[in-house]
C-alpha positions as YAML, in Angstrom:
chain: A
units: angstrom
residues:
- id: 1
  name: UNK
  ca: [1.96, -5.31, -24.65]
- id: 2
  name: UNK
  ca: [5.42, -6.73, -23.98]
- id: 3
  name: UNK
  ca: [7.14, -6.17, -20.79]
- id: 4
  name: UNK
  ca: [10.12, -4.19, -21.64]
- id: 5
  name: UNK
  ca: [11.59, -3.74, -18.34]
- id: 6
  name: UNK
  ca: [10.72, -5.21, -14.78]
- id: 7
  name: UNK
  ca: [10.76, -3.22, -11.68]
- id: 8
  name: UNK
  ca: [11.28, -4.59, -7.85]
- id: 9
  name: UNK
  ca: [8.47, -3.57, -5.51]
- id: 10
  name: UNK
  ca: [10.92, -1.10, -4.13]
- id: 11
  name: UNK
  ca: [11.46, 0.47, -7.34]
- id: 12
  name: UNK
  ca: [7.97, 0.67, -8.27]
- id: 13
  name: UNK
  ca: [7.22, 2.56, -5.12]
- id: 14
  name: UNK
  ca: [9.99, 4.96, -5.55]
- id: 15
  name: UNK
  ca: [8.66, 5.77, -9.16]
- id: 16
  name: UNK
  ca: [5.25, 6.46, -7.71]
- id: 17
  name: UNK
  ca: [6.90, 8.76, -5.08]
- id: 18
  name: UNK
  ca: [8.98, 10.55, -7.76]
- id: 19
  name: UNK
  ca: [5.72, 10.92, -9.99]
- id: 20
  name: UNK
  ca: [3.90, 12.53, -6.93]
- id: 21
  name: UNK
  ca: [6.36, 15.40, -7.26]
- id: 22
  name: UNK
  ca: [5.89, 15.84, -10.96]
- id: 23
  name: UNK
  ca: [4.02, 18.50, -12.86]
- id: 24
  name: UNK
  ca: [0.26, 17.71, -13.44]
- id: 25
  name: UNK
  ca: [0.68, 17.02, -17.12]
- id: 26
  name: UNK
  ca: [3.50, 14.47, -16.65]
- id: 27
  name: UNK
  ca: [2.58, 11.11, -17.90]
- id: 28
  name: UNK
  ca: [5.36, 9.09, -16.43]
- id: 29
  name: UNK
  ca: [9.22, 8.61, -16.18]
- id: 30
  name: UNK
  ca: [11.28, 8.00, -19.27]
- id: 31
  name: UNK
  ca: [14.38, 5.82, -18.87]
- id: 32
  name: UNK
  ca: [17.07, 6.15, -21.68]
- id: 33
  name: UNK
  ca: [20.71, 5.21, -22.13]
- id: 34
  name: UNK
  ca: [23.07, 7.94, -23.41]
- id: 35
  name: UNK
  ca: [26.66, 8.20, -24.22]
- id: 36
  name: UNK
  ca: [28.88, 9.20, -21.08]
- id: 37
  name: UNK
  ca: [30.18, 7.98, -17.96]
- id: 38
  name: UNK
  ca: [33.37, 5.84, -17.16]
- id: 39
  name: UNK
  ca: [32.00, 2.78, -18.94]
- id: 40
  name: UNK
  ca: [30.74, 4.81, -22.27]
- id: 41
  name: UNK
  ca: [26.98, 4.57, -21.36]
- id: 42
  name: UNK
  ca: [24.95, 6.06, -18.43]
- id: 43
  name: UNK
  ca: [21.19, 5.86, -17.55]
- id: 44
  name: UNK
  ca: [19.08, 8.94, -17.67]
- id: 45
  name: UNK
  ca: [15.46, 9.39, -15.90]
- id: 46
  name: UNK
  ca: [13.36, 12.21, -16.68]
- id: 47
  name: UNK
  ca: [9.58, 13.14, -16.74]
- id: 48
  name: UNK
  ca: [7.91, 12.84, -20.00]
- id: 49
  name: UNK
  ca: [4.53, 14.52, -21.15]
- id: 50
  name: UNK
  ca: [4.04, 12.49, -24.32]
- id: 51
  name: UNK
  ca: [3.58, 8.84, -24.81]
- id: 52
  name: UNK
  ca: [6.30, 7.49, -27.15]
- id: 53
  name: UNK
  ca: [6.95, 3.86, -27.36]
...
């Protein structure tokens, strides 16, 4: 599988910490870009319960 994003060790540890507080059926954290913010775009992180490439 092609690596889409690369996380620093600190970021990977923070994601693990965030996932430890997630509901049991959460598969991971989805990162997306949405319209909004001062520059016109903003990043969103949310738990996901389904795999969706």
